[in-house]
C-alpha positions, 0 to 999 in steps of 0.5 A: 757612461753607457745608457740603456732604455728599458720598457717595463710592463706592470700586468695587473688583473681585475683582482689587483694581482700583478704578474711577475717573472723571475730573473735567470739564476746566472746573470745580473740581479740573479733570481730577483723577481721583476716586471716583464719587459726589456730593452728599447731597440733603435727606432722603437718608442717605449710603448712599441718596445713594451708590446714586443717584449711582452709578446716575446716574454709572456705571450700576451698581446698588450691591448691598452698600456698606460705610462706610469712614470720612470726611474733612473738607476746608475751602476758602474759605467751604466745608466738605466732608464726604466719606463713603466707602463700599466697593462690591464687589457691584453689578449692571451694568458701570460706565462714565462714563455722563455721558461722563466719562473712566474707568479701572480702576487697581490699588489699590496703584497709586493716586497721591494726586497725581492726586486732589483733596487731600481723598482723600489719607488714603483713598488711603494707607489703600487703598495700605497694604491697610487697606481 
């Protein structure tokens, strides 16, 4: 089974709003909302990958990231490990740098049904204020 490691950033502002981007209309989990991030490359730590991916996808420089768990999701022939990080300090204003739709959502208003299934436990933790 192929293994994929992914770093995921939960960008949260001082008002407890979370920055989200939307997956492409054509592709895996099309049009679902997601926390920005991406694949961890060979030789990178999850934190290094997160900082690189956030710069590429949202144009911000993450200044402080805090690990807040992980999740494993298996699909046909693929196992994905998601490494979640809370990002509350950054430089710049996040936006969909690759042209993807974006939005800020109140942490309590996140809906697991709008995200890929691997995010369900994380969203429950966010909604309950555990993160």
